[in-house]
PAFI-363064 format. One record per atom (N, C-alpha, C): residue in one letter; x, y, z. Coordinates in pm, whole numbers, plus 50000, padded with zeros to 5 digits. Layout:
<pts>
AXYZ;...
</pts>
This chain:
<pts>
M477395535273607;M476435535673497;M476605523473407;K477905519673383;K478165508073299;K477595495473362;V477725494373498;V477205482773568;V475685481973556;I475015493573570;I473545493973559;I473105489273422;R473795494273318;R473415490373183;R473645475473162;T474725469973219;T475005455673206;T473925447373275;L473515451673395;L472455444573465;L471145444973389;A470845456473330;A469615457873251;A469645448573132;A470805447773067;A470935438972950;A470765424472992;C471355420773106;C471235407073153;C469775403673186;A469075413373247;A467665411073279;A466845408873154;A467145416673051;A466395415272925;A466665401672861;L467935397172867;L468265384072811;L467605372972890;A467555374673022;A466895364773106;A465415363973074;A464835375573044;A463405375973012;A463095368072887;L464005368272791;L463795360572668;L463675345672699;A464435341472798;A464415327372833;A463205323872920;C462795333373006;C461695330573098;C460925343473125;P460145348373030;P459485361273040;P458635362773164;A457915352573205;A456965353873315;A457645357673446;L458955354573461;L459645357173586;L460375370573586;A460345377673475;A461185389573463;A460445402773476;V459125402273484;V458335414573489;V458525421673622;E458735434673617;E459015442473736;E457865452073767;W457595454073898;W456605463773944;W457305473874036;R456915486374025;R457535496874106;R457045495874251;P457925497474350;P457525497074491;P456555508374525;L455735506074626;L454705515774664;L455265529474696;D456375530074768;D456945543074804;D457325551174680;E457855544374580;E458225551274456;E456985555774379;V455955547374380;V454695551074314;V454135563674378;K454115563874510;K453575575474581;K454355588174548;Q455665587074541;Q456475598974512;Q456215603874370;M456065594674277;M455775598674139;M454415605774132;V453435600774206;V452115607174207;V452225621174265;L452945622774376;L453095635974437;L453795645674343;D454765640674268;D455495649174174;D454585653874060;R453585645874026;R452705649173913;R451415656273954;A451025654774079;A449725659874124;A449575674774099;G448495678274027;G448215692173997;G449115698273892;K449955689973828;K450935695373734;K450845689273595;R450845676073586;R450975670273452;R450355656373444;G450175652373317;G449645639073290;G448255637073347;S447935624773379;S446615621473431;S446345627673568;F447395632373633;F447255637873768;F447195653073769;A447095659273652;A447135673773644;A445905680573703;E444765673773701;E443495680173736;E443015676973877;V443865671973964;V443475669274102;V444255678274197;K443785678974322;K444355688274420;K445455681574501;P446665687374503;P447785681074572;P447525677974718;D446795686674791;D446555683974932;D445645671774951;E444655670274862;E443785658574870;E444525645974827;V445385647274728;V446185635974682;V447085630774795;K447685639774869;K448555635574980;K447775627575083;Q446555631875115;Q445745624675211;Q445365610875157;I445035610175028;I444695597274967;I445885587774977;L447065592674943;L448255584174945;L448595579675086;D448345588275185;D448595584475325;D447705572675365;N446535571875305;N445595561175340;N445855548175264;I446675548775160;I446985536775081;I448225530075141;K448065517775185;K449145510675254;K449785499775171;T449115495575063;T449655484874980;T449375488074833;L449865479474744;L449605480974602;L448375472874559;D447585468374655;D446355461174623;D445465470074535;R445015464574424;R444265472474326;R442965478074383;D442255470074461;D440985474774516;D441185485374624;E442255484174700;E442565494374799;E442865507674729;W443645507074624;W443965519074546;W442665525674495;A441805517574436;A440555522874381;A439675528774490;R439565521974601;R438685526374709;R439075540174763;E440345542374785;E440775555074846;E440615566874750;W440895564674622;W440685575574526;W439205578574511;C438375568174512;C436945570274491;C436265576974610;K436775575074729;K436195581974844;K436135597074819;V437215602474769;V437285616874742;V436455620274619;G436505611874517;G435715614374397;G434235614674424;L433745605274505;L432325604674536;L431895616674620;K432785621374705;K432495633474785;K432275645474694;H433145647174595;H432995658374503;H431765656574413;E431425644174379;E430215641874300;E428985646374377;A428945643374508;A427815647774591;A427745662974596;E428905669474598;E428925684074595;E428345689274464;G428665682374355;G428115686274226;G426605684674222;D426105673774281;D424655671574287;D423965682974361;E424585687674469;E424005698674546;E424005711674466;L425065713774390;L425145725874307;L424025725974202;V423735714174146;V422665713274048;V421325716974113;K421085711574234;K419835714574305;K419685729474334;K420805736174360;K420785750474394;K420735759374271;G420895753274151;G420895761274029;G422155769474014;A423295763974056;A424585770974048;A424985773173902;P425925782173876;P426385784373739;P426895771473675;A426645769973545;A427025757773473;A428515754873485;K429345765273477;K430795763373484;K431205757073617;E430605761673726;E430945756373858;E430505741873870;I429325738673816;I428835724973821;I429755715773740;A430085720173618;A430935711973532;A432295709473596;E432885719673654;E434195718173717;E434145708673836;T433065709173913;T432955700474031;T432785685973989;Y431915683373892;Y431745669673844;Y433025664673778;H433705673573706;H434925669173639;H436025666173740;L436065673473849;L437015670473956;L436715656774013;A435415654174039;A435015640974089;A435465630073992;F435225632373865;F435635622773762;F437115619673770;N437925629973784;N439375627873782;N439845618873895;Y439235620074013;Y439625611374124;Y439225596874097;C438005594774050;C437565580974025;C438285575073904;M438615583573807;M439415578773694;M440765573673744;L441365580873836;L442645576373892;L442455563973977;G441265561974029;G440975549674102;G441005537374012;R440605538773885;R440675527273793;R442005526773719;Y442845536973735;Y444095538473658;Y445105527573695;P445885522273600;P445805525173458;P444715517473384;V444295505973441;V443235498173376;V442305492573483;A441085489673442;A440085484073534;A440305468973545;S441285465073625;S441745451173628;S441345443773755;S440435449273835;S439955442573955;S438535447373981;P437775440574067;P436405445074094;P436345459574140;G437245463574228;G437245477374276;G437555487374167;K438505483874081;K438865492973971;K437755493773867;K437055482773845;K435925483073752;K434815491973807;E434595491373936;E433595500173998;E434025514773987;A435305517274008;A435825530973996;A435615536173854;Y435805527573755;Y435585531673617;Y434135535573594;Q433205527573645;Q431795530873629;Q431445544173695;H432015546473813;H431825559473878;H432325570773788;S433505568973730;S434125579673652;S433305582873528;V432765572673461;V431935575073343;V430675582773382;R430045578573489;R428825585473536;R429115600173567;Q430205602673634;Q430555616373673;Q430885625073551;Y431605619373457;Y431935626973337;Y430665630573260;R429745621173252;R428515623873178;R427595633473254;K427695633573386;K426955643673462;K427475657673428;A428765658773405;A429345671673369;A428955675873228;G428675665873142;G428455668173000;G427535679472961;P426305680273017;P425385690872976;P425845704873017;F426755705473113;F427205718473166;F428535722873104;L429115714373021;L430355717972953;L430085728172844;D431105735372805;D430985745372698;D432015742372590;P431575737172473;P430205733472437;P429785720372503;P428475717872508;P427985705872575;P428465693072508;L428485682472586;L428885669372537;L427715662472468;Q427975656972350;Q426995648672282;Q427465634172287;I426655625372343;I426985611172349;I426445604472224;V427325598672145;V426955592472018;V427005577272033;E425915570472001;E425865555972006;E425555550671866;I426375541171820;I426265535971684;I426145520871689;P425095515071631;P425005500371623;P426195494971543;F426765483871591;F427925478271523;F427985463271541;E427665455971436;E427795441371432;E427185434771555;G425965438871589;G425265433171703;G425675439071836;K426605448871834;K427055455271956;K426825470271944;K427525478172024;K427325492572023;K428655499872038;L428875509771953;L430025518671964;L429575531472032;V430445537072116;V430115549372187;V431235559572167;G430865571772133;G431835582572118;G431285595372176;Y432165604972197;Y431775618072251;Y432075628872149;L431055636172108;L431225646972010;L431115660472078;R432035669472044;R431985683472090;R432145692371967;V431215701471947;V431235710371832;V431405724671882;P432515731471846;P432745745071896;P431645754671852;K431285763571942;K430225773171912;K430695783471811;G429745787971728;G430055798671634;G430805794171510;V430975781071492;V431665775871374;V430695766871297;A430355770871175;A429425762871095;A430145751071031;K429655739171057;K430195726771001;K431735726271007;P432285726271128;P433745725871139;P434325712471099;P435605712171062;P436295699271046;P436295692071180;V436565679171178;V436495671671302;V437745662971319;V438245662471442;V439385653971477;V438885642571564;M438925630471510;M438615618771591;M439895614971665;N439805613971798;N441025611471874;N440805601671989;W441895595372029;W441855585572137;W443245584672200;G443295579072319;G444565577672389;G445095563472380;G445795559272486;G446405546072486;G445665536472578;V446385526872633;V445745516672716;V445265522172849;D445775533672892;D445345539173020;D444585552473008;G444565558572889;G443885571272869;G442655569372783;W441465568772845;W440255565272773;W439495577672729;K438355575972663;K437695587172595;K437285598372691;E437015595072816;E436665605472913;E437875613872954;D439075609172923;D440295615572970;D440875625872873;R440165629072766;R440735637272659;R440315651972665;E439875656472780;E439345670072789;E440375680772753;R441585679272800;R442585689772774;R442935691072625;P443285680072555;P443535681772411;P442285686072335;N441115681472379;N439885685472312;N439635700472324;Q439895705972440;Q439715720372459;Q440625728172365;R441845723472350;R442785730372260;R442305729372115;L441835717772075;L441345716071938;L440115724871912;M439225725672010;M438015733671991;M438345748571985;R439335752972063;R439745767072054;R440285770271915;A440795760171846;A441305761971711;A440195760871606;G438945759571652;G437825758771560;G437545744971505;L438075734671570;L437905720871524;L436945713371617;A436035705771560;A435185697071640;A436005685071684;T435605678871795;T436325667171844;T435365655371859;F435835643871822;F435065631471838;F435995621571907;T435725618972034;T436625611072116;T436075597072136;V436925586972114;V436505572972124;V437485565272210;D437095553472251;D437975544672327;D438855536372233;L440095534772272;L440975525472201;L440385511472210;P440405503672102;P439905489772112;P440535482472230;G439685475672306;G440155468372423;G440125476472550;T439665489072544;T439605497472663;T438205503472675;G437905508772795;G436675516072816;G435445508372772;E434615514772689;E433375508672642;E433515502272504;S434715501472453;S434895495372321;S434455480772325;P433625476472229;P433155462572228;P434095452872157;V435225457972108;V436165449372035;V437555450472096;L438355440072080;L439715439972133;L440685446372035;Y441845450372087;Y442855457572010;Y443285450071885;G443495436971896;G443995429271784;G442935422571700;D441665425171732;D440565419071659;D440395425871523;P440205418171415;P439945424471284;P438775434071287;A437835431871380;A436675440771390;A437075454671438;A438255455971499;A438685469071548;A438795479171434;E439375474771322;E439495483671207;E438115487471153;R437225477771150;R435855480471101;R435135490171194;A435425489171324;A434785498371419;A435215512771393;Y436495514771369;Y436965528371336;Y436295533371208;S436175524771110;S435535528770985;S434065532171007;A433425524971100;A432025527971131;A431895541771195;F432855545371279;F432855558871337;F432985569371225;I433885566771131;I434075576171019;I432805576970935;D432165565470911;D430895565370838;D429895574870904;H429835574171034;H428895582571109;H429225597471092;L430495600871103;L430885614871091;L430595620270951;V430805612070852;V430555616170713;V429075619870694;Q428205613170765;Q426775615070746;Q426195626470830;R426945631670924;R426405642171012;R426295655470937;T425395663870986;T425195677070924;T425805688471005;D426245685471131;D426795696071214;D428315696871209;V428965687271141;V430415687871119;V430665685070971;D431865688470925;D432225686370784;D432875672570769;G432065662870727;G432555649370713;G433545647270600;S433765657570520;S434785656570415;S436145660970466;R436175665970590;R437445670470650;R437575663970788;I438135651870789;I438325644070911;I439805640670926;A440305642071048;A441665637771080;A441605629171206;V442645621371230;V442695612971349;V443985615571425;W443915613371557;W445065615471645;W445045604371749;G446035595571744;G446145584671841;G447385586171925;G447245584572055;G448375586072146;G448825573072208;S450125571672232;S450715560172299;S450385547372223;F449875536972291;F449555524372224;F448445526372121;G447745537672132;G446725541072033;G447295547471908;G448555551471913;G449175557571796;G449165548071677;Y449305535271706;Y449285525171600;Y448035526371514;W446895527871578;W445645528071501;W445505540571416;A446105551571458;A446105563571374;A446925561071248;A448095554971265;A448945551971148;A448265541871056;R447675531571113;R447025521271030;R445855527170951;L445055535871017;L443925541970948;L444375551370837;A445565557370854;A446085566170748;A446235558470618;Y446475545370628;Y446565536870510;Y445195531670466;T444465525670561;T443215519070523;T442095528870494;E442185540970548;E441175551370523;E441815563570456;A442795561070372;A443565571970310;A442685581870234;K441625576970173;K440785585670090;K439835594270174;R439605590470300;R438635597870381;R439285606170492;L440605605070508;L441285612470613;L442195623170554;R442185634970616;R443085645770575;R444435645170646;G444485637470755;G445745636570828;G445625626970945;A446765621970992;A446805612671105;A448025615671191;V447815617471321;V448905619871414;V449245606771486;F450465602371467;F450995589871524;F451935594071637;Q451415594371760;Q452185599671874;Q452525588571974;G453795585371983;G454255575972084;G453795561672064;G453645557571938;G453155544071912;G454155535371836;S453675523671796;S454485514171721;S453765510271592;V454545507171489;V453955502071364;V454605489071317;H455845486671359;H456535474271319;H457605470271420;L458625478471436;L459745475071524;L459275473271669;G458305481371709;G457805480671846;G456945468571874;F456675460471774;F455905448171792;F456785435771789;Q458105437671791;Q459035426371785;Q459625423571924;D460005410871946;D460565406772075;D461745415572117;K462585419072019;K463795426772049;K463465439672123;W462315445572091;W461905457772160;W461025454772281;L460065445672266;L459055443472368;L459605437572498;V460545428372489;V461045422072611;V461695432272704;P462595440872657;P463125451172746;P462045460872796;A461085464272710;A460025473572751;A459205467972865;F458985454872865;F458165448472968;F458965443773090;T460275445473087;T461095440773199;T461885452273262;T462775458173185;T463605468973240;T463095482773197;G462005483173121;G461495495973070;G460425501973158;G459545509973097;G458475516473172;G458955527073268;A460005534573230;A460585544473320;A459575554873367;T458645558773278;T457665568873315;T456295562773343;Y456185549473340;Y454905543073365;Y454745541173515;L453635546173570;L453485547873714;L453835535373795;F453265524073761;F453485511973841;F454615503273786;G455295508073683;G456425500673630;G456075491773512;A457075484173468;A456945476073346;A455865465473358;G455685459873477;G454655449673495;G453265455073467;S453045467473508;S451755473873485;S451545476973337;L452625480873270;L452545483373126;L452115470673053;L452705459373090;L452325446573030;L450875443173061;E450465445073187;E449085442173227;E448095450273144;A448385463173127;A447475471973055;A447365468072908;R448495465272846;R448465461372705;R447815447672686;N448095438572778;N447465425472769;N445955426572780;Q445465435072868;Q444025436472884;Q443395441772755;A444055451272691;A443535456572564;A443505445772456;M444465436572461;M444545425972361;M443725413672399;G443235413072523;G442525401372569;G443445389672600;L444675392872645;L445685382672673;L446055382572821;K446825372472863;K447155371073005;K448655371773036;T449505366772946;T450925365572975;T451785372972873;M453055374672908;M453965380972814;M454215371772695;D454275358872718;D454455349472607;D453345351272504;E452115352372551;E450975354172461;E451105367172383;F451525377672453;F451655390672386;F452755390272280;L453875383972313;L454995383172219;L454615375372093;K453715365872106;K453275358171989;K452265366071906;A451425374071972;A450355381071902;A450815394171838;A451735401271902;A452095414871859;A452605415771715;P453505406871670;P454035408471533;P452965408471424;K451815402271451;K450745401771351;K450145415671326;L450385425071419;L449855438571404;L450715447271312;S451925443071286;S452875450871206;S452285454971072;L452495467671036;L452025472370906;L452765465570792;V453915459770822;V454635451770722;V453885438670702;E453545431870811;E452835419170803;E451475420770736;L450855432470755;L449545435070697;L449635439570551;G450855441470502;G451045445570364;G450675460070336;L450755468670437;L450325482570422;L451485492470407;I452635489270462;I453675499170485;I454115506770360;D454095500470243;D454555506970120;D453425512970036;K452215512170087;K451085517470012;K450925532570037;P450185539469951;P449915553769975;P449115555570103;S449325566870167;S448605569670292;S448175584170296;A447255587270387;A446955601070419;A448195607070485;P448315620370491;P449465626470558;P449595621570702;I450805618070741;I451075613170876;I452105622170943;L451825626071068;L452795633071152;L453215623571263;G454495619671265;G455025611371372;G455595620071482;V455235617171607;V455695624971722;V456135615471832;N457325617571886;N457755609772002;N459055615572058;G459425610472174;G460695614072234;G461755603872198;K462965608372181;K464055599372143;K464385589472253;L463995592472377;L464315583972491;L463145575172534;D462115574572454;D460935566572491;D461315551872507;D460895545772620;D461155531472640;D459865523272637;Q458755529472592;Q457505522172575;Q457215519472428;A457685528372340;A457515526572195;A458755532372128;P459315525472030;P460585529971971;P460415541771876;V461205551971899;V461185563371807;V461565558871667;E462285547771657;E462695542571526;E461505539071437;D460335536571497;D459175533571414;D458695545871337;I459015557671386;I458725569771308;I459605569971184;Y460895567271203;Y461825566971089;Y461435555970991;F460965544671046;F460555533470962;F459385537770872;L458425544870928;L457315549970848;L457805559270737;M458795567570770;M459275577470675;M460035571070559;E460515558970580;E461285552070476;E460405544170381;H459075544470405;H458175536470323;H456955544470281;G456395540770167;G455135546570123;G455195561370094;S454105568270120;S454025582670095;S454975590270188;P455405602270148;P456235610570237;P455505613470368;K456255613770478;K455695616270610;K456355628470672;E455755633670778;E456355644470856;E456605639370997;A457545645671067;A457865640971202;A458375652371290;R458145650771420;R458765659471521;R459255650471631;V460585649071640;V461215640671741;V461875649671844;Y461605646971971;Y462165655072081;Y463405647972135;P464585653672114;P465835646572145;P466015643172292;K465415650872382;K465515647972525;K464175643372581;G463275639572491;G461935635772531;G461765620972560;Y460795618172644;Y460445604372678;Y459155600572606;H458315592472668;H457135587272600;H456235598372549;M455895597372422;M455045606872350;M455705620572334;G456985621272367;G457735633672350;G457895641872475;A457245637872584;A457315645572709;A458765648072748;T459095660772768;T460485664772790;T460605672672920;P461505668773010;P461675676173135;P461975690973109;G461255699573180;G461475713873167;G460685720573055;M460065712672968;M459275718272859;M457815718872901;P457115729972872;P455685730872906;P454925719072850;E454035713372932;E453345701172892;E452475703172768;D451935715272751;D451025717472639;D451725721072509;E453055721772510;E453775725672389;E453575715672276;I453615702872309;I453445692672206;I452025692772152;A451045693772242;A449645694172198;A449395706272110;S450025717272141;S449875729372060;S450435727271920;M451605721071912;M452215718271782;M451335708971699;I450815698471763;I449955688971693;I448675695671645;T448095704171729;T446865711271691;T447105720071569;T448235726971566;T448565735471452;T448675727271324;W449315715571334;W449465706771218;W448105701871170;L447255697671264;L445935692671226;L445095703471161;K445145715371218;K444345726371160;K444795729371018;E446105728870994;E446615731270859;E446115720770762;K446175708170802;K445735697470711;K444225698170685;L443475702170786;L442025702470773;L441505715070707;S442375724770686;S441955737270621;S442005736170469;K442625725570419;K442775724070274;K441555717570210;
</pts>
């Protein structure tokens, strides 16, 4: 164990000297095993069928991005055709929605983690189409919201639980690999709690017209809030936000910049200052990414795409500018913040939760001592964290 830690430290030091040569990618056999371990159980792979996943993996011979996308989409398109037939036959809405959503999950995995090649971009387009086909048959139905924004267009998905007059609303988003179509499970939990959900893409992902580090990204979030405030079917005076993984940063930042309009912000598995420094980022992009499917190289690729960058050198230069310290926000008053992460996370430092707690308004936190990224803990039910977060959000939004 001591030797392994020494080698890891040496690799990280080498990366500082020559970052471009130090990025690691997980071998195909290990990727396949990780997928099989997750299929039908957890994460992005929870909603697909293990027997179909095994066949897909048998057909994938390399880590070529287009090959990966093609094999997942073959199965996704098959299920989409089944959904089309169900619509023609007038099948029950639940069956139609489930079939289209199954199709979506396969094509979403085809573009996973990011649409970084022609085949993956096509897979993404398939997945959006399939999710929206499911939309009218979902309970409650999906509302596609389009908002003009600085000559471009913002897109979000609104779901309003039935039987609740003007419910509070939780605007939520994932990280660099979990886009607005991927939030069905947390949204279902929020709606069961009587909360409306408004799901958007993290800047630099999906249909977002702005990049993660662009000043317009903050304005885009504010434009979404402007829209919610003006609606009559939700209570725009009771809005909270929940950002996961690399998206956690934007939840924390909005807690400061939109303090007067937010009742709460969940900062789950993200960074606000320490996680944007070389000391943390170099190991994360070289020897880190323990739970990231394709390894540290893929983590860097996904974050770079969100930022509109190409190399680790570029990312290391750009990231510190995002720090809430550099922006002069960290000591200012904020909306209530709940920090959530695992103590063993190697994608975002749990120390950034403590850093938040040492500055500005009092904060709340739930740290999982044996947890990894976003708090995921071996042996713990996957929905336990989402349940805790939902309870916290409902409490803040009830006041």
